[in-house]
C-alpha positions as CSV (number, residue, x, y, z in Angstrom):
1,X,34.3,53.2,76.4
2,X,35.5,52.6,79.6
3,X,32.9,50.3,81.6
4,X,33.5,51.8,84.3
5,X,33.5,55.6,82.8
6,X,31.0,58.8,84.4
7,X,28.5,60.1,83.3
8,X,28.4,63.8,81.7
9,X,27.7,66.2,83.6
10,X,25.6,69.6,82.5
11,X,26.5,73.1,82.8
12,X,25.2,75.3,84.9
13,X,22.2,78.2,84.5
14,X,23.7,81.5,84.9
15,X,20.4,83.0,86.2
16,X,20.8,80.9,89.1
17,X,21.7,83.0,92.5
18,X,25.2,82.0,93.8
19,X,23.9,81.3,96.8
20,X,22.2,78.9,96.1
21,X,24.7,77.1,94.3
22,X,26.7,77.5,97.2
23,X,24.5,75.8,98.9
24,X,23.5,72.6,96.1
25,X,27.0,72.4,95.0
26,X,30.1,71.0,97.1
27,X,33.2,72.9,96.6
28,X,31.1,75.9,94.9
29,X,32.1,77.1,98.3
30,X,35.9,77.3,97.6
31,X,35.6,78.5,93.9
32,X,33.3,81.3,95.1
33,X,36.3,82.3,98.2
34,X,39.3,82.0,95.2
35,X,37.2,84.6,92.7
36,X,36.3,86.5,95.9
37,X,32.5,86.4,94.8
38,X,30.5,86.8,98.2
39,X,27.6,83.6,97.9
40,X,27.1,84.5,102.0
41,X,26.1,88.4,102.3
42,X,26.0,88.5,99.0
43,X,24.6,85.3,97.7
44,X,21.2,86.5,96.2
45,X,22.4,88.2,92.9
46,X,22.3,85.7,89.7
47,X,26.0,84.0,88.9
48,X,26.1,86.1,85.0
49,X,25.9,89.6,87.4
50,X,28.2,88.2,90.1
51,X,31.0,87.2,87.3
52,X,30.1,90.6,85.2
53,X,30.6,92.8,88.6
54,X,34.0,91.0,89.2
55,X,34.7,91.4,85.3
56,X,35.4,87.5,85.1
57,X,34.8,85.0,82.4
58,X,31.9,84.1,83.0
59,X,32.5,81.0,80.9
60,X,35.1,79.9,82.5
61,X,33.3,79.6,85.8
62,X,30.4,77.6,84.9
63,X,33.1,75.5,83.2
64,X,34.6,74.8,87.0
65,X,31.6,74.9,88.3
66,X,30.0,72.0,86.2
67,X,33.2,70.1,86.8
68,X,32.2,69.7,90.2
69,X,29.1,67.6,89.8
70,X,29.5,64.0,90.4
71,X,27.7,60.7,89.6
72,X,25.7,58.9,92.0
73,X,25.9,55.9,90.3
74,X,28.2,53.1,90.8
75,X,30.5,52.0,88.1
76,X,30.1,49.2,86.2
77,X,33.1,46.7,87.5
78,X,35.8,46.5,84.9
79,X,39.2,44.8,85.7
80,X,41.0,45.0,88.9
81,X,43.3,47.8,87.9
82,X,40.5,49.4,86.2
83,X,38.0,49.9,89.4
84,X,40.8,50.7,91.5
85,X,41.7,53.3,88.6
86,X,37.8,54.7,89.1
87,X,38.3,54.5,93.2
88,X,41.7,56.4,92.9
89,X,40.5,59.9,90.4
90,X,36.3,59.6,91.9
91,X,36.8,58.9,95.7
92,X,40.1,59.5,97.0
93,X,41.1,62.2,94.8
94,X,38.0,64.0,95.9
95,X,38.2,63.8,99.4
96,X,41.7,65.1,99.2
97,X,39.5,68.1,97.5
98,X,36.7,67.8,100.0
99,X,38.2,67.8,103.6
100,X,40.3,71.0,103.7
101,X,36.7,73.5,102.1
102,X,34.6,72.1,104.7
103,X,37.3,72.3,107.6
104,X,38.2,75.8,106.2
105,X,33.8,76.5,106.7
106,X,33.7,74.1,109.7
107,X,35.4,76.4,111.3
108,X,33.9,80.1,110.5
109,X,30.7,78.5,111.4
110,X,31.1,77.8,114.9
111,X,33.1,81.0,115.1
112,X,30.5,83.3,113.8
113,X,28.0,81.3,115.2
114,X,29.2,80.2,118.8
115,X,26.5,82.2,120.4
116,X,23.5,79.9,118.7
117,X,22.4,76.8,120.8
118,X,22.6,74.8,117.3
119,X,26.1,75.2,116.4
120,X,28.4,72.3,115.7
121,X,31.0,73.2,118.1
122,X,33.9,70.6,117.8
123,X,33.3,69.7,113.7
124,X,36.3,71.7,113.3
125,X,38.7,69.2,115.1
126,X,36.6,65.9,114.7
127,X,36.8,67.0,110.5
128,X,40.8,68.0,111.0
129,X,41.6,64.0,112.6
130,X,38.8,62.0,109.8
131,X,41.2,64.6,106.8
132,X,44.5,62.9,108.9
133,X,43.6,59.7,108.9
134,X,41.6,59.5,105.8
135,X,44.8,60.8,104.1
136,X,47.2,58.3,105.3
137,X,44.9,55.1,104.8
138,X,44.6,56.7,101.4
139,X,48.4,57.0,100.6
140,X,48.7,53.4,101.8
141,X,46.1,51.7,99.9
142,X,47.8,54.3,97.1
143,X,51.7,53.4,97.5
144,X,51.5,49.5,99.0
145,X,47.7,47.5,98.3
146,X,46.6,48.4,95.1
147,X,49.4,48.1,93.0
148,X,49.8,44.5,94.4
149,X,46.1,44.2,93.8
150,X,46.3,45.9,90.1
151,X,49.4,43.3,89.2
152,X,47.0,40.6,90.0
153,X,47.6,39.8,94.2
154,X,49.7,37.3,96.0
155,X,49.1,35.6,99.4
156,X,50.2,38.6,101.3
157,X,47.2,40.8,100.3
158,X,44.7,39.9,103.1
159,X,46.6,40.7,106.1
160,X,47.4,44.4,104.0
161,X,43.3,44.3,103.2
162,X,42.5,43.1,106.7
163,X,44.2,46.8,107.6
164,X,41.6,48.5,105.7
165,X,38.6,46.7,106.3
166,X,39.3,48.1,110.1
167,X,40.7,51.2,109.4
168,X,37.0,51.8,106.8
169,X,34.6,50.7,109.9
170,X,36.8,53.9,112.5
171,X,35.3,56.1,108.9
172,X,32.3,55.3,109.0
173,X,31.9,55.7,113.3
174,X,33.7,59.3,112.0
175,X,30.9,59.5,109.6
176,X,28.3,59.0,112.9
177,X,29.8,61.1,115.0
178,X,29.3,64.1,112.4
179,X,26.3,62.7,111.9
180,X,25.2,63.1,115.8
181,X,27.0,66.6,116.0
182,X,25.5,68.1,113.3
183,X,21.7,66.8,113.6
184,X,21.9,64.3,110.7
185,X,23.8,67.3,108.9
186,X,20.0,69.5,109.0
187,X,20.5,73.2,109.0
188,X,18.9,75.0,111.9
189,X,16.1,77.5,110.7
190,X,17.8,80.9,109.7
191,X,21.2,78.9,109.2
192,X,23.2,81.2,106.4
193,X,24.1,80.4,103.1
194,X,27.7,79.5,104.9
195,X,26.2,77.4,107.4
196,X,23.7,75.7,104.5
197,X,26.8,74.8,101.9
198,X,28.9,73.5,105.1
199,X,26.2,70.7,106.0
200,X,25.2,69.8,101.6
201,X,28.8,69.0,101.9
202,X,29.0,67.3,105.1
203,X,25.9,64.7,103.2
204,X,28.0,64.8,99.8
205,X,31.3,63.9,102.0
206,X,29.5,61.3,103.6
207,X,27.9,59.6,100.5
208,X,31.5,59.6,98.3
209,X,32.8,58.0,101.3
210,X,29.9,55.2,101.8
211,X,30.0,54.3,98.4
212,X,34.0,54.5,98.8
213,X,34.3,52.1,101.5
214,X,31.7,49.6,99.7
215,X,33.2,49.3,96.4
216,X,36.5,48.5,98.0
217,X,34.9,45.9,100.5
218,X,32.1,44.2,98.6
219,X,33.4,44.8,95.0
220,X,37.6,44.9,94.8
221,X,38.3,43.5,97.7
222,X,37.0,40.4,97.6
223,X,38.4,39.4,94.1
224,X,41.5,38.3,96.4
225,X,40.2,37.2,99.6
226,X,39.8,33.4,100.7
227,X,35.2,32.9,100.9
228,X,36.2,32.4,104.8
229,X,38.0,36.1,104.7
230,X,35.0,38.1,103.1
231,X,32.1,39.9,104.4
232,X,32.5,43.5,105.6
233,X,31.6,43.0,109.6
234,X,31.5,47.0,109.6
235,X,29.5,49.3,110.7
236,X,26.2,50.3,109.0
237,X,28.1,53.8,107.7
238,X,30.0,51.5,105.0
239,X,26.7,51.1,103.2
240,X,27.1,47.2,103.0
241,X,24.1,44.7,104.8
242,X,27.0,43.1,106.9
243,X,25.6,40.3,105.2
């Protein structure tokens, strides 16, 4: 068994309301939107009823939703190559899936609720900028740094590691900006399902990004740095103690 294999996921209860699933399961909104299941105004009906009304295969939808569940626990450290593989599949690919849907929901919430004093004005723009920065960051890791680390590293890797650490600090600052715009991702009273799902998705993104940065800064990178160069040096948003 792989030392850093993910825990098994559990299936959904089809009697759950689709609005409840949309709010509690980040990523479900993209599935429902693609299948034309109304989780916002029509979110009070069960998943079983919603799929039956649309003539959809309930089991196929349950399996797709179950696949969105991701373990919260950090993996045990394997070899650098195994850890890199986990980081790419569990975090890089997940961020690529998360952000487009979060941007779409943010645009909708800002447009539909623009008269609400609690609306997170400018959130979609912040998320778009974050997406571009993360895509660039992850591409540099996957194309340049990670292959070098998987081969055992060399004297050159300290420089790109330093660049990645600096960019991690910027990602932490972006999370802090999002938290300020969204009152720590707490939806206001009476928020619709889309608004609530947006904030639940943002909270999941923040948790994932913090864990992602922690694994790189505190587990992977120190294996290839001189002792004097180790230490996160980041803001508290990266999840490390800074000591």
